[in-house]
C-alpha positions as CSV (number, residue, x, y, z in Angstrom):
1,M,130.0,73.4,93.6
2,N,129.4,77.0,94.5
3,R,126.4,78.0,96.8
4,R,124.0,78.9,93.9
5,E,124.6,75.5,92.3
6,F,124.2,73.7,95.5
7,I,120.9,75.5,96.1
8,Q,119.6,74.6,92.7
9,S,120.9,71.0,92.8
10,S,119.1,70.5,96.3
11,A,115.9,72.0,95.0
12,L,115.9,69.7,91.9
13,T,116.4,66.9,94.3
14,L,113.5,67.8,96.6
15,S,111.3,68.1,93.6
16,A,112.2,64.9,92.3
17,L,111.5,63.1,95.7
18,G,108.1,65.2,95.8
19,L,107.1,63.8,92.3
20,G,108.3,60.4,93.6
21,I,106.0,60.4,96.6
22,H,102.9,61.4,94.5
23,A,103.8,58.9,91.9
24,E,103.0,56.1,94.5
25,A,99.5,57.2,94.3
26,A,99.3,57.9,90.6
27,K,100.5,54.3,89.9
28,K,97.4,52.9,91.8
29,K,93.8,52.8,90.8
30,F,91.7,53.3,93.9
31,K,88.2,51.9,94.7
32,L,86.1,55.2,94.9
33,A,82.5,55.3,96.0
34,Y,80.2,58.2,96.8
35,S,77.9,58.6,99.8
36,A,74.1,59.3,99.3
37,I,73.9,61.6,102.5
38,T,74.2,64.9,100.4
39,W,70.7,64.0,98.8
40,N,69.2,64.5,102.2
41,G,67.1,61.4,102.1
42,N,66.2,61.4,98.3
43,D,68.0,58.1,97.8
44,L,66.6,57.3,94.5
45,V,67.7,60.5,93.1
46,A,71.1,60.1,94.8
47,I,71.4,56.4,93.2
48,K,70.9,57.8,89.6
49,D,73.1,61.0,90.2
50,I,76.0,58.9,91.7
51,A,75.9,56.5,88.9
52,A,75.8,59.4,86.3
53,L,79.1,60.6,88.0
54,G,80.9,57.4,87.1
55,F,80.9,55.8,90.6
56,K,80.5,52.2,91.0
57,G,79.9,52.1,94.8
58,I,77.4,53.9,97.1
59,Q,76.9,54.2,100.8
60,L,73.2,54.5,102.0
61,R,72.0,55.2,105.4
62,A,69.6,53.9,107.8
63,N,66.9,56.0,106.7
64,T,66.3,53.4,103.7
65,Y,65.5,50.6,106.2
66,A,61.9,51.6,106.9
67,P,60.6,52.0,103.4
68,F,62.4,48.9,102.0
69,K,62.7,46.5,104.8
70,D,59.8,44.4,103.8
71,N,60.9,44.7,99.9
72,P,64.6,45.2,99.8
73,Q,64.6,43.5,96.3
74,E,63.0,46.6,95.0
75,L,66.1,48.8,96.1
76,K,68.5,46.3,95.1
77,D,67.1,46.2,91.7
78,T,67.5,50.0,91.5
79,L,71.1,49.7,92.5
80,D,71.7,47.0,90.0
81,K,70.1,48.9,87.2
82,N,72.4,51.7,87.9
83,G,75.5,49.6,88.1
84,L,76.1,50.5,91.9
85,K,77.3,48.2,94.6
86,L,76.3,48.9,98.3
87,V,79.8,49.4,99.8
88,M,78.8,50.6,103.2
89,F,75.7,51.3,105.2
90,S,75.3,53.7,107.9
91,S,73.8,51.7,110.6
92,G,73.8,54.1,113.6
93,N,75.0,54.1,117.3
94,V,76.3,52.0,119.8
95,G,76.0,53.3,123.3
96,I,78.1,53.2,126.6
97,L,75.2,51.7,128.9
98,D,75.5,48.2,130.3
99,D,72.4,46.9,128.4
100,I,73.2,47.0,124.9
101,T,70.3,44.6,123.7
102,K,68.6,47.3,121.7
103,D,71.9,48.2,119.9
104,R,72.5,44.7,119.0
105,E,68.9,44.2,117.7
106,T,69.1,47.3,115.8
107,H,72.4,46.3,113.9
108,L,71.4,42.8,113.3
109,N,68.4,43.9,111.5
110,H,70.4,46.4,109.5
111,A,72.8,43.6,108.6
112,K,70.2,41.2,107.2
113,F,68.8,44.0,105.2
114,I,72.4,44.9,103.9
115,K,72.8,41.3,102.9
116,A,69.6,41.4,101.0
117,L,71.0,44.4,99.1
118,G,73.9,42.6,98.0
119,G,76.3,44.6,100.8
120,N,78.8,43.3,103.1
121,S,79.6,46.2,105.6
122,L,77.9,48.5,108.1
123,Q,79.1,51.7,109.9
124,I,79.0,52.2,113.6
125,T,79.0,55.7,115.3
126,N,77.7,57.0,118.7
127,T,76.1,59.8,120.3
128,S,77.7,59.4,123.7
129,R,80.0,62.2,124.1
130,P,79.5,64.4,127.3
131,K,78.4,67.9,126.5
132,D,80.2,69.6,129.3
133,R,83.4,67.9,129.7
134,L,86.0,65.6,127.9
135,P,85.3,61.8,127.9
136,T,87.0,59.7,130.5
137,T,89.2,56.8,129.5
138,D,86.8,54.5,131.0
139,E,83.9,55.8,128.8
140,L,86.2,55.5,125.8
141,K,87.0,51.8,126.7
142,K,83.4,51.0,127.7
143,Y,82.4,52.2,124.1
144,A,85.0,50.2,122.6
145,K,83.8,47.0,124.6
146,N,80.2,47.6,123.9
147,M,80.7,48.3,120.2
148,S,83.0,45.2,119.9
149,A,80.1,43.0,121.5
150,V,77.7,44.2,118.9
151,A,80.1,43.7,116.1
152,K,80.8,40.2,117.1
153,A,77.2,39.4,117.1
154,V,76.7,41.0,113.6
155,L,79.7,39.3,111.9
156,E,79.1,35.8,113.4
157,E,75.3,35.9,112.7
158,T,75.4,37.6,109.3
159,G,78.8,37.8,107.9
160,V,78.5,41.5,107.6
161,Q,81.7,43.4,108.6
162,P,81.1,46.3,111.0
163,A,83.6,49.2,110.8
164,W,83.8,52.2,113.5
165,H,83.6,55.5,111.9
166,N,85.6,58.4,113.9
167,H,83.5,61.5,114.3
168,M,83.6,65.0,115.6
169,N,81.2,65.6,118.7
170,Q,81.3,61.9,119.6
171,L,83.5,59.6,121.7
172,G,86.7,59.4,119.1
173,E,87.0,62.8,118.3
174,T,90.7,63.5,118.9
175,P,93.6,61.2,117.6
176,E,94.3,60.5,121.3
177,E,90.7,59.4,121.9
178,V,90.8,57.3,118.5
179,D,93.9,55.5,119.7
180,I,92.4,54.6,123.0
181,I,89.2,53.3,121.4
182,I,91.2,51.2,118.7
183,N,93.6,49.8,121.2
184,E,90.5,48.6,123.3
185,M,88.5,47.3,120.2
186,D,88.4,43.7,119.5
187,T,89.6,44.1,116.0
188,K,88.9,40.5,115.0
189,H,85.3,41.6,114.7
190,I,85.5,45.3,113.9
191,K,87.6,47.4,111.6
192,L,88.1,51.1,111.1
193,L,86.3,53.4,108.9
194,L,88.7,56.2,108.8
195,D,87.1,59.6,108.1
196,V,90.0,62.0,107.0
197,A,88.0,65.2,107.6
198,H,86.8,64.4,111.2
199,Y,90.3,63.2,111.8
200,T,91.8,66.5,110.4
201,Q,89.2,68.5,112.5
202,G,90.0,66.7,115.6
203,G,93.6,67.6,115.2
204,G,95.3,64.8,113.6
205,K,97.1,64.0,110.2
206,P,95.0,61.3,108.3
207,E,98.0,60.2,106.4
208,E,99.7,59.2,109.5
209,A,96.5,57.4,110.6
210,V,96.4,55.3,107.4
211,L,100.1,54.2,108.1
212,K,99.3,53.7,111.8
213,Y,96.1,51.6,111.6
214,K,96.7,49.9,108.3
215,N,96.2,46.4,109.6
216,I,92.6,47.2,110.5
217,L,91.7,49.9,107.9
218,F,88.6,48.7,106.2
219,A,87.4,51.8,104.4
220,T,87.9,55.6,104.3
221,H,85.6,58.6,104.1
222,I,87.1,61.0,101.7
223,K,85.9,64.5,102.9
224,D,87.0,67.9,103.4
225,T,86.7,70.8,105.9
226,K,87.3,74.3,106.2
227,A,87.3,76.8,108.9
228,V,84.4,79.1,109.2
229,E,82.9,81.6,111.5
230,S,80.1,79.5,113.3
231,K,79.5,77.8,116.7
232,S,81.5,74.8,115.4
233,G,84.1,76.9,113.8
234,Y,84.2,74.6,110.6
235,Q,82.2,73.5,107.7
236,F,82.4,70.2,105.5
237,V,82.9,71.3,102.0
238,E,83.6,69.4,98.4
239,L,87.0,68.1,98.0
240,G,89.8,70.5,97.3
241,Q,87.7,73.4,98.9
242,G,89.2,72.9,102.3
243,R,92.4,72.1,104.2
244,V,92.6,68.2,104.0
245,E,95.7,67.3,102.1
246,F,94.4,64.6,99.8
247,P,97.7,64.0,98.0
248,K,99.3,63.0,101.3
249,I,96.4,60.8,102.3
250,F,96.4,58.8,98.7
251,D,100.1,58.5,98.7
252,A,99.8,56.8,102.2
253,L,97.1,54.7,100.9
254,G,99.0,53.8,97.8
255,K,102.0,53.0,99.9
256,I,100.0,50.4,102.0
257,K,98.4,49.0,98.9
258,F,95.0,49.8,100.3
259,D,92.3,47.9,98.3
260,G,89.2,48.8,100.4
261,W,86.6,51.4,99.5
262,N,87.3,55.0,99.7
263,I,83.9,56.7,100.0
264,I,83.5,60.6,99.1
265,E,81.2,62.1,101.6
266,L,79.7,65.6,102.0
267,D,77.0,65.9,104.8
268,S,75.1,68.6,103.2
269,V,75.3,71.1,100.3
270,P,77.6,73.9,101.6
271,V,76.3,76.8,99.5
272,K,72.7,77.6,99.1
273,G,71.3,77.0,95.5
274,R,73.8,74.5,94.6
275,T,72.9,70.7,94.2
276,A,74.1,67.7,95.5
277,L,75.1,66.4,92.1
278,E,76.9,69.8,91.4
279,C,79.0,69.3,94.6
280,G,79.8,65.6,93.3
281,Q,81.1,67.1,90.0
282,T,83.3,69.4,92.0
283,S,84.7,66.7,94.0
284,K,85.4,64.5,91.1
285,K,87.2,67.2,89.1
286,Y,89.4,67.7,92.1
287,L,90.3,64.0,92.3
288,E,91.0,63.9,88.7
289,S,93.4,67.3,88.9
290,I,95.5,65.4,91.6
291,N,95.7,62.3,89.4
292,V,93.6,59.9,91.6
293,K,92.5,57.2,89.2
294,F,89.3,55.1,89.7
């Protein structure tokens, strides 16, 4: 075999290997849901739009608790009418103070609300990241400890599964911080909701995190981010418009045979004049373009 034949043969082999990797994701249907956050509190509109996009699952936020807590059946009926299952509920924060009584009460109230809506999981975040320095290992461990205690109460009293959401500008921003928190968490009571955009923006490779944390991976946020000239330096955008490598992520999810919910999320409409529904259409078309089936 001469040099040219060798190069051609090698290229074909690499191409075949690449197709083989992506075929793993193509073979599997994924459970895909959509978050109502993009609708900025207009949740009843979000429910109709998300159902119209063809999704069967939705994530709602804590803003729905106050208007519907005394009559959750009204909201459940709306979800049922639109063929949507509540697959995740943004329940809010757990702090790093010694007294977590208020945090426990908040999440327990939300968990009871979630059960009334037919859901079985809630998302925990935090607002405890220092503004002028990196967090200490002790702070990260304290957060994991407090979160685990709240999660234990929620799971044992209501059966609702808590999941921790990694997040920029919070404790758990970088892969190293994520690892400290997860290693300190009581994973018997709390699992991981891996946000692939936040993990990417924090300097990590989410496809590697999928494999690393496969035993505690409960759900994902399928989200994209791109660099922009702003104070933060980044902006969340529709799927396929940023730098998150979704084919690699879905390949990893396929490899571990992940059967949890993958929730498409976009914090806000990135371009003035565009609607939340149009953003959803863009993201759905992108998923179809990379042969992600649901």
